[in-house]
C-alpha positions as CSV (number, residue, x, y, z in Angstrom):
1,X,217.3,-64.6,-4.2
2,X,214.7,-61.8,-3.6
3,X,211.3,-61.9,-2.1
4,X,208.1,-61.3,-4.1
5,X,206.7,-57.9,-3.3
6,X,203.4,-57.5,-1.6
7,X,201.3,-56.8,-4.7
8,X,203.2,-59.5,-6.6
9,X,202.2,-62.0,-4.0
10,X,198.5,-61.0,-4.4
11,X,198.7,-61.3,-8.1
12,X,200.1,-64.8,-7.7
13,X,197.4,-65.7,-5.1
14,X,194.6,-64.4,-7.2
15,X,195.2,-67.0,-9.9
16,X,193.0,-70.1,-10.4
17,X,191.8,-72.3,-13.2
18,X,190.0,-69.3,-14.8
19,X,192.0,-66.3,-13.8
20,X,195.6,-65.5,-14.9
21,X,197.3,-62.4,-13.9
22,X,200.0,-62.0,-16.6
23,X,200.3,-59.1,-19.0
24,X,201.6,-59.1,-22.6
25,X,202.9,-57.0,-25.4
26,X,202.0,-57.7,-29.0
27,X,204.8,-56.3,-31.2
28,X,204.1,-56.3,-35.0
29,X,207.2,-56.1,-37.2
30,X,208.2,-55.6,-40.8
31,X,211.0,-58.0,-41.5
32,X,211.5,-56.9,-45.2
33,X,215.1,-55.7,-44.5
34,X,216.2,-59.0,-43.0
35,X,217.9,-61.7,-45.0
36,X,215.1,-63.5,-47.0
37,X,212.6,-60.9,-45.6
38,X,211.9,-63.1,-42.6
39,X,212.7,-63.1,-38.9
40,X,213.8,-66.6,-37.9
41,X,213.2,-68.2,-34.5
42,X,217.0,-68.8,-34.2
43,X,217.7,-65.0,-34.7
44,X,215.0,-64.1,-32.2
45,X,216.4,-66.5,-29.6
46,X,219.9,-65.1,-30.1
47,X,218.6,-61.6,-29.3
48,X,216.8,-62.8,-26.2
49,X,219.9,-64.7,-25.1
50,X,222.1,-61.6,-25.6
51,X,219.7,-59.4,-23.5
52,X,218.9,-61.9,-20.7
53,X,221.3,-60.3,-18.2
54,X,219.4,-57.1,-18.6
55,X,215.9,-58.5,-18.0
56,X,215.5,-59.9,-14.4
57,X,212.0,-61.2,-15.0
58,X,213.4,-63.6,-17.6
59,X,215.8,-65.2,-15.1
60,X,213.8,-65.7,-11.9
61,X,211.2,-68.3,-11.0
62,X,208.9,-68.4,-8.0
63,X,209.5,-70.7,-5.0
64,X,206.9,-71.0,-2.3
65,X,207.8,-70.9,1.4
66,X,206.8,-74.2,3.2
67,X,203.4,-74.0,4.8
68,X,202.8,-70.6,3.2
69,X,204.5,-68.9,6.3
70,X,205.7,-65.9,4.2
71,X,205.5,-64.4,0.8
72,X,207.1,-66.5,-2.0
73,X,210.7,-65.8,-3.2
74,X,212.2,-65.3,-6.6
75,X,215.2,-67.5,-7.2
76,X,217.6,-67.5,-10.1
77,X,216.9,-70.0,-12.8
78,X,218.1,-70.9,-16.3
79,X,215.7,-69.9,-19.0
80,X,215.3,-72.7,-21.6
81,X,214.9,-70.6,-24.7
82,X,213.7,-73.6,-26.7
83,X,210.8,-73.7,-24.4
84,X,210.2,-70.0,-23.7
85,X,210.6,-68.7,-27.2
86,X,208.4,-70.6,-29.7
87,X,207.3,-70.1,-33.3
88,X,203.8,-70.5,-34.8
89,X,202.2,-69.4,-38.1
90,X,198.8,-68.1,-39.0
91,X,196.9,-69.8,-41.8
92,X,196.3,-67.8,-45.0
93,X,195.2,-65.0,-45.3
94,X,196.9,-64.1,-42.0
95,X,194.6,-61.1,-41.4
96,X,194.0,-59.1,-38.3
97,X,191.0,-61.2,-37.2
98,X,193.1,-64.4,-37.3
99,X,195.9,-62.6,-35.4
100,X,193.6,-61.5,-32.7
101,X,192.1,-64.9,-32.3
102,X,195.5,-66.6,-32.0
103,X,196.7,-64.0,-29.5
104,X,193.6,-64.5,-27.5
105,X,194.1,-68.2,-27.3
106,X,197.7,-67.8,-26.2
107,X,196.9,-65.1,-23.7
108,X,194.2,-67.3,-22.1
109,X,196.7,-69.9,-21.1
110,X,198.4,-69.6,-17.7
111,X,202.2,-69.5,-17.3
112,X,204.1,-72.5,-15.9
113,X,205.0,-71.8,-12.3
114,X,207.9,-74.2,-12.4
115,X,209.8,-72.0,-14.8
116,X,210.5,-68.3,-15.1
117,X,207.1,-66.6,-15.6
118,X,207.4,-65.5,-19.2
119,X,206.8,-66.8,-22.7
120,X,207.5,-65.4,-26.2
121,X,205.9,-66.4,-29.5
122,X,207.1,-65.5,-33.0
123,X,203.9,-65.4,-35.1
124,X,204.6,-65.8,-38.8
125,X,202.3,-65.5,-41.7
126,X,200.7,-62.0,-41.2
127,X,199.4,-60.3,-44.4
128,X,201.9,-58.3,-46.4
129,X,204.9,-60.4,-45.2
130,X,204.7,-59.0,-41.7
131,X,205.2,-61.0,-38.4
132,X,204.5,-60.4,-34.8
133,X,206.1,-61.2,-31.5
134,X,203.9,-61.8,-28.4
135,X,205.6,-61.6,-25.0
136,X,203.8,-62.7,-21.9
137,X,205.1,-61.8,-18.4
138,X,203.5,-62.4,-15.1
139,X,202.3,-59.2,-13.3
140,X,204.1,-60.4,-10.1
141,X,207.3,-59.9,-12.0
142,X,206.5,-56.6,-13.8
143,X,203.9,-53.9,-13.8
144,X,203.2,-51.7,-16.8
145,X,206.2,-49.5,-16.5
146,X,208.5,-52.5,-16.1
147,X,206.9,-54.2,-19.0
148,X,207.5,-51.2,-21.2
149,X,211.2,-51.2,-20.1
150,X,211.4,-54.9,-21.2
151,X,210.3,-54.0,-24.7
152,X,212.9,-51.2,-24.7
153,X,215.6,-53.7,-23.6
154,X,214.7,-56.2,-26.3
155,X,214.7,-53.6,-29.1
156,X,217.1,-51.2,-30.6
157,X,216.9,-47.7,-32.0
158,X,218.8,-48.7,-35.1
159,X,218.4,-51.7,-37.3
160,X,222.1,-52.9,-37.0
161,X,223.4,-52.0,-33.6
162,X,226.9,-53.0,-32.6
163,X,227.1,-56.2,-30.5
164,X,226.6,-55.7,-26.8
165,X,229.8,-56.1,-24.9
166,X,230.3,-57.8,-21.5
167,X,226.7,-59.1,-21.2
168,X,227.2,-62.5,-19.8
169,X,224.8,-64.0,-17.3
170,X,226.5,-65.3,-14.1
171,X,226.2,-69.0,-13.2
172,X,222.9,-69.9,-11.7
173,X,223.3,-70.9,-8.0
174,X,221.7,-74.1,-6.8
175,X,218.1,-73.7,-5.7
176,X,217.5,-73.2,-2.0
177,X,216.8,-76.2,0.2
178,X,213.4,-76.8,1.8
179,X,215.1,-76.3,5.2
180,X,216.5,-72.9,4.3
181,X,213.2,-71.8,2.9
182,X,211.4,-72.9,6.0
183,X,213.9,-70.9,8.1
184,X,213.2,-67.8,6.0
185,X,209.5,-68.4,6.3
186,X,209.6,-68.6,10.1
187,X,211.6,-65.4,10.2
188,X,209.1,-63.7,8.0
189,X,206.2,-65.1,10.1
190,X,207.7,-63.5,13.2
191,X,208.1,-60.1,11.4
192,X,204.6,-60.1,9.9
193,X,202.6,-58.6,12.8
194,X,204.9,-55.5,12.9
195,X,204.7,-55.1,9.1
196,X,201.0,-55.3,9.3
197,X,200.5,-52.9,12.2
198,X,202.9,-50.3,10.9
199,X,200.7,-49.6,7.8
200,X,197.3,-49.7,9.5
201,X,196.6,-46.0,9.9
202,X,197.4,-45.1,6.3
203,X,195.6,-48.2,5.1
204,X,192.4,-47.4,7.0
205,X,192.3,-43.8,5.9
206,X,192.2,-44.9,2.3
207,X,190.3,-48.1,2.7
208,X,187.1,-46.9,1.1
209,X,189.0,-45.8,-2.0
210,X,190.6,-49.1,-2.7
211,X,189.5,-51.5,-5.5
212,X,187.5,-54.5,-4.0
213,X,188.4,-53.6,-0.4
214,X,186.3,-50.4,-0.6
215,X,183.1,-52.3,-1.2
216,X,183.4,-54.3,2.1
217,X,180.7,-53.5,4.7
218,X,181.7,-50.5,6.8
219,X,184.7,-49.6,4.6
220,X,183.2,-46.2,3.6
221,X,182.5,-45.3,7.2
222,X,186.0,-46.4,8.5
223,X,187.9,-44.6,5.7
224,X,186.0,-41.4,5.9
225,X,186.1,-41.2,9.6
226,X,189.8,-41.8,9.9
227,X,190.5,-39.4,7.1
228,X,188.6,-36.7,9.1
229,X,190.5,-37.5,12.3
230,X,193.8,-37.2,10.4
231,X,192.6,-33.9,8.9
232,X,192.6,-35.3,5.4
233,X,190.1,-33.7,3.1
234,X,188.3,-35.7,0.4
235,X,187.5,-33.8,-2.8
236,X,184.7,-36.2,-4.0
237,X,182.7,-39.0,-2.5
238,X,183.9,-42.5,-3.4
239,X,182.1,-43.7,-6.5
240,X,180.1,-46.9,-6.4
241,X,179.9,-49.0,-9.5
242,X,176.7,-50.3,-11.2
243,X,176.7,-53.9,-12.4
244,X,177.0,-54.6,-16.1
245,X,177.2,-57.8,-18.2
246,X,181.0,-57.8,-18.0
247,X,181.0,-57.7,-14.2
248,X,180.3,-61.3,-13.5
249,X,182.3,-64.5,-12.9
250,X,184.6,-65.0,-15.9
251,X,185.5,-68.1,-17.9
252,X,189.1,-69.2,-18.7
253,X,188.8,-67.9,-22.3
254,X,189.5,-64.4,-23.7
255,X,188.9,-62.2,-26.7
256,X,191.2,-59.4,-27.9
257,X,190.4,-56.0,-29.5
258,X,193.1,-53.8,-31.0
259,X,193.0,-50.2,-32.3
260,X,195.6,-47.6,-33.4
261,X,195.1,-43.9,-32.8
262,X,197.2,-40.9,-34.0
263,X,199.0,-39.4,-31.1
264,X,199.0,-36.0,-32.8
265,X,195.2,-36.1,-32.8
266,X,195.2,-36.9,-29.1
267,X,197.6,-34.1,-28.3
268,X,195.5,-31.7,-30.5
269,X,192.4,-32.5,-28.4
270,X,194.5,-32.3,-25.2
271,X,195.8,-28.9,-26.0
272,X,192.6,-27.5,-27.3
273,X,190.6,-28.4,-24.2
274,X,193.5,-28.0,-21.7
275,X,193.4,-31.6,-20.4
276,X,195.9,-34.4,-20.2
277,X,196.5,-37.3,-22.6
278,X,195.2,-39.6,-19.9
279,X,192.0,-37.6,-19.7
280,X,191.5,-38.1,-23.4
281,X,192.1,-41.8,-23.0
282,X,189.5,-42.0,-20.3
283,X,187.0,-40.1,-22.4
284,X,187.5,-42.3,-25.4
285,X,187.0,-45.4,-23.3
286,X,183.8,-43.9,-21.7
287,X,182.4,-43.1,-25.1
288,X,183.2,-46.6,-26.5
289,X,181.6,-48.3,-23.5
290,X,178.6,-46.0,-23.7
291,X,178.0,-47.1,-27.3
292,X,178.4,-50.8,-26.3
293,X,176.0,-50.5,-23.4
294,X,173.4,-48.5,-25.4
295,X,173.4,-51.1,-28.2
296,X,172.5,-53.7,-25.6
297,X,169.9,-51.5,-23.8
298,X,171.8,-51.8,-20.6
299,X,173.4,-48.3,-20.0
300,X,173.0,-47.7,-16.3
301,X,171.9,-44.4,-14.8
302,X,175.0,-44.4,-12.7
303,X,178.4,-43.7,-14.4
304,X,180.6,-46.7,-14.8
305,X,183.7,-46.7,-12.6
306,X,187.2,-47.5,-13.7
307,X,190.2,-48.7,-11.7
308,X,193.2,-46.7,-12.9
309,X,196.7,-47.9,-11.9
310,X,199.0,-45.1,-10.7
311,X,202.7,-45.6,-10.8
312,X,204.6,-44.9,-7.6
313,X,208.1,-45.5,-9.1
314,X,209.3,-42.0,-9.4
315,X,213.0,-42.2,-10.1
316,X,213.2,-45.9,-9.0
317,X,214.2,-48.7,-11.4
318,X,211.5,-50.0,-13.7
319,X,213.2,-53.3,-14.3
320,X,211.3,-55.6,-12.0
321,X,208.3,-56.0,-9.7
322,X,205.4,-53.7,-8.8
323,X,205.3,-50.1,-7.5
324,X,201.6,-49.3,-8.0
325,X,198.7,-47.7,-6.3
326,X,195.2,-47.4,-7.9
327,X,192.3,-45.0,-7.9
328,X,188.7,-45.8,-8.7
329,X,187.2,-43.1,-10.9
330,X,183.7,-42.6,-12.2
331,X,183.8,-42.3,-16.0
332,X,181.1,-40.2,-17.7
333,X,179.3,-43.0,-19.6
334,X,176.0,-41.2,-19.0
335,X,177.0,-38.1,-20.9
336,X,176.1,-37.9,-24.6
337,X,178.2,-35.0,-25.8
338,X,181.8,-36.0,-26.4
339,X,183.3,-32.7,-25.2
340,X,181.2,-32.7,-22.0
341,X,182.4,-36.3,-21.6
342,X,186.0,-35.2,-21.9
343,X,185.5,-32.4,-19.3
344,X,183.8,-34.9,-17.0
345,X,186.7,-37.4,-17.3
346,X,189.2,-34.6,-16.6
347,X,187.3,-33.4,-13.5
348,X,186.9,-37.0,-12.1
349,X,190.5,-37.9,-12.7
350,X,191.8,-34.7,-11.2
351,X,189.7,-35.2,-8.0
352,X,190.8,-38.9,-7.7
353,X,194.5,-38.0,-8.0
354,X,194.1,-35.2,-5.4
355,X,192.5,-37.6,-3.0
356,X,195.2,-40.2,-3.6
357,X,197.8,-37.6,-2.6
358,X,195.8,-36.3,0.3
359,X,195.1,-39.7,1.9
360,X,197.3,-42.7,1.4
361,X,198.9,-43.3,-2.1
362,X,200.3,-46.6,-0.8
363,X,197.1,-47.7,1.0
364,X,196.8,-50.6,-1.5
365,X,200.2,-52.0,-0.4
366,X,199.5,-51.4,3.3
367,X,196.2,-53.2,2.9
368,X,197.9,-56.2,1.3
369,X,200.5,-56.3,4.1
370,X,197.7,-56.6,6.6
371,X,196.8,-60.0,5.2
372,X,198.9,-62.8,6.8
373,X,200.8,-64.7,4.1
374,X,199.3,-68.0,5.2
375,X,195.9,-66.5,4.2
376,X,197.0,-64.7,1.0
377,X,195.5,-67.3,-1.4
378,X,192.2,-67.6,0.5
379,X,191.9,-63.8,0.8
380,X,192.6,-63.1,-2.9
381,X,190.2,-65.8,-4.0
382,X,187.5,-64.6,-1.6
383,X,187.8,-61.0,-2.8
384,X,187.4,-61.9,-6.4
385,X,184.4,-64.1,-5.7
386,X,182.8,-61.3,-3.7
387,X,183.4,-58.9,-6.6
388,X,181.4,-61.1,-8.9
389,X,178.7,-61.8,-6.3
390,X,175.4,-60.3,-7.5
391,X,174.2,-59.4,-4.0
392,X,177.0,-56.8,-3.7
393,X,177.8,-54.0,-6.0
394,X,181.0,-54.6,-8.0
395,X,184.1,-52.7,-6.8
396,X,184.6,-51.3,-10.3
397,X,183.4,-52.0,-13.8
398,X,186.6,-51.8,-16.0
399,X,190.3,-51.4,-15.8
400,X,191.8,-48.5,-17.8
401,X,195.6,-48.1,-18.0
402,X,197.7,-45.6,-19.9
403,X,201.4,-46.5,-20.2
404,X,203.9,-44.1,-21.8
405,X,206.2,-45.8,-24.4
406,X,209.1,-44.8,-26.6
407,X,208.5,-42.3,-29.4
408,X,211.5,-43.2,-31.6
409,X,211.4,-46.0,-34.2
410,X,212.5,-49.3,-32.7
411,X,213.9,-52.4,-34.3
412,X,213.6,-56.0,-33.0
413,X,216.4,-58.3,-34.2
414,X,216.8,-55.8,-37.1
415,X,213.1,-55.8,-38.1
416,X,211.3,-52.5,-37.9
417,X,208.7,-52.4,-35.1
418,X,205.4,-51.2,-36.5
419,X,203.3,-51.3,-33.3
420,X,203.4,-52.3,-29.6
421,X,199.9,-53.3,-28.3
422,X,199.6,-53.8,-24.5
423,X,197.3,-56.5,-23.1
424,X,196.4,-57.0,-19.4
425,X,194.5,-59.6,-17.5
426,X,190.9,-59.7,-16.2
427,X,189.3,-61.3,-13.1
428,X,186.0,-62.2,-11.6
429,X,183.7,-59.1,-11.6
430,X,186.1,-57.3,-13.8
431,X,185.8,-58.9,-17.2
432,X,187.1,-56.0,-19.3
433,X,190.5,-54.3,-19.5
434,X,191.5,-51.4,-21.7
435,X,195.2,-50.6,-21.8
436,X,196.9,-48.0,-24.0
437,X,200.5,-47.6,-24.8
438,X,202.1,-44.8,-26.9
439,X,204.8,-45.6,-29.5
440,X,206.3,-43.7,-32.3
441,X,203.5,-41.1,-32.8
442,X,200.6,-43.5,-32.2
443,X,198.5,-44.8,-29.3
444,X,197.9,-48.5,-29.4
445,X,194.8,-49.7,-27.7
446,X,194.6,-53.3,-26.4
447,X,191.2,-54.5,-25.1
448,X,191.0,-57.8,-23.2
449,X,187.6,-59.3,-22.3
450,X,186.0,-62.5,-21.2
451,X,185.1,-64.5,-24.4
452,X,181.5,-64.9,-23.5
453,X,180.7,-61.6,-21.7
454,X,182.0,-59.4,-24.6
455,X,181.9,-61.5,-27.8
456,X,182.3,-58.3,-30.0
457,X,185.2,-56.8,-28.1
458,X,186.8,-55.5,-31.3
459,X,183.9,-53.0,-31.7
460,X,184.9,-51.4,-28.4
461,X,188.4,-50.9,-29.7
462,X,187.1,-49.5,-33.0
463,X,184.8,-47.1,-31.2
464,X,187.7,-45.5,-29.4
465,X,189.0,-44.4,-32.8
466,X,185.5,-43.1,-33.7
467,X,185.3,-41.2,-30.4
468,X,188.7,-39.6,-31.1
469,X,187.5,-38.4,-34.5
470,X,184.5,-36.7,-32.8
471,X,186.7,-34.9,-30.4
472,X,189.1,-33.8,-33.1
473,X,186.1,-32.4,-35.1
474,X,184.9,-30.6,-32.0
475,X,188.4,-29.2,-31.3
476,X,188.7,-28.0,-34.9
477,X,185.7,-25.7,-34.7
């Protein structure tokens, strides 16, 4: 048994009938080398069963503490692979449009809290004899780095690896009783005031920089004042987001956009203009969003702001849970020239990361700890509602994440992995998410949006590729 971490508890509390906080990886494969040129559901289940001891998120389910006295716990549980690993097929012609639509429907559905919080779908019938495997995992169990590690654990670097030895899952202990969970809850309830108070100074000094919390009345004054008292120097004022059509209350339905970019092109631009890969990603997203807003005649005078997750793992394990902070960064959507946009994205991200290191990189966790567990759900629901409330400015406009992935060719159950597309959730006031993962010489872009707010989400994904072409052309001059 282990306790859900602070951010994980907030991810669980933020869910409702419209909001789900899981992430996913869409893995497309070429099964031509397999017997019959097809990956079977039995073979996929065998691989998952073999790797289960190495993937903690697949073996734990959530148990609430009675009366909500403390954060929930993870308890060991059997994974019913007949339930968790399912097979579906696309109708002919099995093109990319059909794949995205099917993935969007699956991604829109919440995970079952009574089971370990993951699902896997083998999707047959893609054009050219290909197939896909979609894996959903709750964000409470795994952040982006942990999710990438799961993909690495499920795959191999050769098509026919030797059988794994000694990987047997221990017997699952009986679930804890209600009495024992109540005792744990009471002990946690007693410790909560000290946990909360110990993080107050760091939390307050970074309060005005935090997603959602930073838009609360007085947050800017409190954060800036305490940072001054603690001799912490801010490099830039905290950006405030304009409201767009994808910063409203969301529905329960999603759309998916997917694009593939050449990593060599991204690195060429990076080296030519002396920026980072992440800066290029931010500039591509800014350019694509600028096009989308201009087409609808709603490009605001203010730059859009993006919440950018920052990993705090360092050398720690990436197998389970969350070790994240976040920065809110203005992205240069008001800049027409692509090179100037790239330089603006670089300067904004550099300043945001300097401020994160100068103030409180774990202020987000400290802020979460300040909320009593009995109020977790109410607080999370209130914050998301406030973020979509038209009277207040949104905390941010879009989520942009860049997750490093493996560069060698991978194989899933012997089938060659062609692409790994990351997908992440959205919430009220934040109806658009752009996540990028690198794999085998390519950057795979996954865009998730509310179905009604961004009906043409694939265009945003396609425009990231066009924006990269413009930067490559500029770098080649």
